[in-house]
N, C-alpha and C positions, 0 to 999 in steps of 0.2 A: 135402390133395392134390386135384388134378383129373387127369382122364385124357382124352386125346384118342384117339378111335377114327377111324382113316382107312381108307378103302376106295379102292384104285386100280383102275380098269378099265384093263387092260393091252392094248396093241396086239397084234394077232394075231402070234404067233410070237416075242414079245419077253419072255415071262415069265422065261426063263433069264437074259437080259441084265439085266432089272430086279433079279432076286435077286443077280446077280453085283455090280451096283453097290452094293446094300445091304451085301453081305458084304465087299467090297473097299474101300469108301469111306465109305458113309453111317454105318455103325456107329461107326467111329473119330471121325467128325465129330459124331455125336450125343453121344458121350462128351465131346469137347472143349467142346461148347457147352451141356452140362448138360441134355440131353434124355435121359431115362431110359427105355429100352425095356422094356416089360412082355412083349411077345410079337409074333411075326410068324406069319401064317397064310395058307394057301391052302385053298380048299374041297375037301372030300372028297365031300360030297353037296350039290349046289346047282344052281341053274338055269343058272349060267354058270361056266365053269372059268377065265375070264380075269380073275379078281378076286384081288387081293392085299390082305390086311388087316393092320393093325398097331395096337398100342396103346402109347402113351407116357405118361409121368407127368411132371407139373409141380407145383411148390409151390402156384402160384396163376395167375391169368390174366396178371398182369404178368410173371411168370417165363416163361410160355409165349410171350408176345409178344416179349420180349427175346431168348429163346433162338432162336426161329425167325428173327428178324431177323439175329442174328449168324451163324447157320447159312447163311442165304441169301446173305449178303454175303461169306462166307468164299471167298477165291480158290481154295482147294483144292476146295471144293464146285463152284464155277463151272466149274473145269477138268474135274472128273469128270462133271458134267452135260453139258458140251459134247462130251466124248469119247464119252459113252454115246449121244449122239444122232447120231453120224456116219452111221448107217444108218437114220435115222428116229426119231421120237418113241417113247418106251417107254410112256408113260401117256396114255391118251385123256381120262380125267377123274378127278377126285378128289372124294370125298365125305368130310366130316369132321364129327364130333360131339364136343362138349366135355361130359364127364360128371363128375358129383360122386358119390362113393359114399354110399350110405345109411348110417344109424347102425348097421346090423347087418351091413354088408358086411365080409368078411375083408380087403379092401383099404380102407385109410382115407386 
């Protein structure tokens, strides 16, 4: 397994809108396209409160690439994305890292 850690820098005042999009649309589409969520997080103690973090699991890099491609091309996602941007972009930037667990990690 591999894990993708994403950090979204969220536009000012848009955190609730972003979380609503995840809750109402993204989660269902992740399931549809084989993207397994591990967790979603917001900072409790951090230098910035406009960060949204999540970790998803994939079998391997090929699975990751095909799953994200199918997700991005899904008309339901494109509609949800367009609707969520009616009052401006929700995400300013995205950082992501692809991680492999160590041999002693509880996640394998």
